[in-house]
N, C-alpha and C positions, 0 to 999 in steps of 0.2 A: 560461588554458584548460588543462584536464587532458588529458594524453596517455593516454587509456584503452587504446590499442593497446599500450602498454608493460606493461600488467598481464596476468598469466596468466589468460586468459578461462576456461580450464578449471577454475580454482579456484572459479568462481562457479556451476558446474553442480551441481545437487543432485538431478537426476532426468533420465533420458533413456531412450528406446526408439525403435522405428521410427516411432512416431506423434507423440510429444511430446517436448519438452525444457523443463526449468524451470531458471531461474537465480535466484541470490540477488543482486538488483541492488544495487550500492552507491549510497549517497546522492549526488546531484549528477549522476548519469548520465541523460541523456534516454532515454526509452523508444523514441522514433522521431525522425527528423531534425527539427531545429528551426532557428531563425535563427542559432544559433552554429555554429562549425566543429567542435564536439565530435562524435566518433563516437557513434552511438546504440546502445542495447542491441540493437535490431533488426539493425543493420548488423554489429555484433560477433558476434551469433548466427549470421548467415549466413556470416561468415568461419570461425567455429568449426566449423559443421556442413558447410561446403563445399557448401552448397545453399541453396535458398530456404526461409524459414520465415515464418509468418504470426502476427501478434499476435492473441491471444484476448481479452485484457483489458489494462488500462493501469495504471500507477502514476505519481503526480506526480513530476516530476524531483527535487525536494529530499528525497523519501522513499526508503526502502530496502525490500528484501525480495523475496518470491516473485513471479516473473513467468513465466508459462507460455506456450509458443508451440507451434504445430502445424507438423508437417513435411509434411502432405499435406491435400488438400481434405476427405477423409472425416473426419479427426480434427478439422479446423477446424469443420466443420459440426456434429459431435457435441458438441464443447465449447461452441460458440456456443449451441446449443440448451439445454444444461444451465445456462449462465449466464443466458440469457434467461428461463428458467422457474424461476430461483432454486433450482436443485438442487445448486448448489455452495456449500459452507460456507466462508466467508471470515472469518478472525480476524486482527486487527491488534493491535499494541502501540503505545501512545502515552504519552509522558512529558509531563506537563502541569505548568504553573507553579502552578496553584491547584487544590487537591483539591476535587472536586465535593461538594456537600452530602450527596448520597446515595451509598453505596458500591456499590449495584446499582440500575440504572434502565434503562428503555426510553425513548429519545428519539424523539419524533415531531414533525416540523416540516414546513413547506413552504419549498422553496428556489426561488430564481430566479437564473439565471446572467447575468452581465454579460459579454458577449463582448469588449468593449473593454478591460476591466480584468482579464479572465480570473479572475473571482472570483464566488463564489456567496454569497448572503445569505439569512437567514431572513426570511420575510415572512408576511403574513396569507394564509390560504387563498383569500381573495377576489381576490387580485392576479392579473391576467391573466398566464398563462404559468407560474405557480407549480406546482411538482411536489412530491408528497409524498415525504418522506424518513424512513426508520425505521432505527434502529440501537439496539443494547443495549450496555451496558458494565458492567464490574465492577472495583472497586478491588483492586489486588494488593498494593501496598506503597509505602513512601516512603523517600527518602534524606533528608538534612538539609533540602533545599530543593525537591525535586521529587517527583512522584507518578506511579506506573505504573498504567495502565489496560489491561485487555484489552477489545477491542471486537469485536463481531460485526455485520456489515452485513446488513440485511434488504432493502435497496434499493441501487441503484448510481448515485447522483447525482454530478454534478461537485463535487469538493472536499467531499464530504458530511461526512466525519469532521471535517475542519478547521472547517467552518462550524458544525456542530452543537455541537462542544465549545466553540467560541468563544461560541456563543449562551447557554451555561449558565455562562459566566465562567471556563472552563478551557481557554484556548488552548494549543496544542501548543508545547512548548519550541522556540524559534527561529523560530516562524511569525509574524513581524511583520505579514505580510499579513492575518492574522486576529486581530491584537490582542495578541500576546505583546510584552513590553516590550523584548526584546533579541534580535537575530539571532545565529545561530551563526556562528563565524568562517568556516566553509566554505560558508555559506548553505544548509546542510541544515536539515531539520526532524526532530524526534524522533518520526517516524511510521514504523512498520515493518510490512510485510505478513508476518505470522508463519506462519499455517497455512492450508492449502487442502485441502479434501476434495472429490473428484469421482469419477465413474465412468469407468473406462478405456473408450475407444471401441470396442475390439476384444474384450478379455477380459470386459468388464462387471464387473470387480472394483473394489471401493472402494479408492481411492488416498488416502493421507493424507501430505501433504508438510509439512515444517517447515523454515523458513529461520532459521538462527542470527542473532542481532542483530549489528550491526557490531562487530567485535572491536577496532577502532582507536579506539573512543569510550569514554572512561573511565566515563561515566554509564551507558551501555548495559551495559558490563562489570560495573558494580556491581549492577545489577538482575539480570543474568543469573546472577551468582554467588550472590546472596542470596535470589532469589525464583523465577527461572524453572526452575531445576533440579528443583524439586519439582512442577512442573506437567506 
């Protein structure tokens, strides 16, 4: 069990004001309380702000990156509205084991979620309960063995990026749940919520946030130094 309270929570803050606060969540940290004894990002955020905060969106526990929370009901309602109406631009980075056949593509599938296994899978559109999932990706570069993709979500389905990349034969590094061959030692996956664009609920100004990739991971560091600085 990781003792997240021993970490300087303030180092994860990348944006804050009276309405909102955004963190760069480390991999392995749950966003909200789960069956483990680990402190969640939501609990740590409340400790840091010395007040109540509300989740606006979520990230999978093994992934990392941008997580924004609301400090009051007005901000929560405003951002929930933007997310619901797809007015928020979300970009992710994924390191995959197999380079996709196309360097740029839009993926459209139907997904169904299995609550018992906490897993989503691509199915035919005719399957009862299946929901449409749409995302686009572009290839950025490669290391000796892995490949970096930039991903933009156009819908918000459960495990969408993980399931759709697996469906085209490009599972995320470390994501054995979705078909990668080898898990990461820390049980993380190489999926990072990278950029977020939204409208501030009070000023109505466009906000653009970027979360640096995990600096403690050699592969992320390689891609950051060789490819991301130019983007």
